[in-house]
C-alpha positions in Angstrom: 4.6 -6.4 -7.0 4.6 -7.9 -10.5 5.1 -4.7 -12.1 8.2 -4.0 -10.0 9.5 -7.4 -10.7 9.2 -6.9 -14.3 10.7 -3.5 -14.4 13.9 -4.8 -12.5 14.1 -7.9 -15.0 13.6 -5.5 -18.0 16.3 -3.1 -16.7 18.7 -6.0 -16.2 18.1 -7.1 -19.7 18.6 -3.5 -21.0 21.9 -3.5 -19.1 23.0 -6.5 -21.1 22.1 -9.5 -19.0 20.7 -12.6 -20.8 17.0 -13.1 -19.9 18.0 -16.5 -18.5 20.4 -15.1 -16.2 18.1 -12.5 -15.0 15.6 -15.2 -14.2 18.1 -17.3 -12.3 19.5 -14.3 -10.3 16.0 -13.4 -9.2 15.2 -16.8 -8.2 18.4 -16.8 -6.1 17.6 -13.6 -4.6 14.1 -14.8 -3.7 15.5 -17.9 -2.1 18.1 -15.8 0.0 15.2 -13.6 1.0 13.1 -16.6 2.2 16.2 -17.9 4.1 16.6 -14.7 5.9 12.9 -14.5 6.8 12.9 -18.0 8.3 16.2 -17.2 10.1 14.9 -14.1 11.6 11.6 -15.8 12.6 13.7 -18.4 14.3 15.8 -15.9 16.0 12.8 -14.0 17.2 11.2 -17.3 18.7 14.5 -18.1 20.4 14.8 -14.6 21.9 11.1 -14.8 23.2 11.9 -18.0 25.0 15.0 -16.6 26.6 13.2 -13.4 27.7 10.7 -15.5 29.5 13.4 -17.0 31.8 
């Protein structure tokens, strides 16, 4: 995964992004992904409870 991460970061820098902006954007993307994972997990738990009724 580290190789892919580096490839994306380098491509963004080559496209004109500042390294600091790339790092910030990637952190924000990771944060949003984690929030989505948590939301999906919570939804799955809620649906499981509702299906038992």
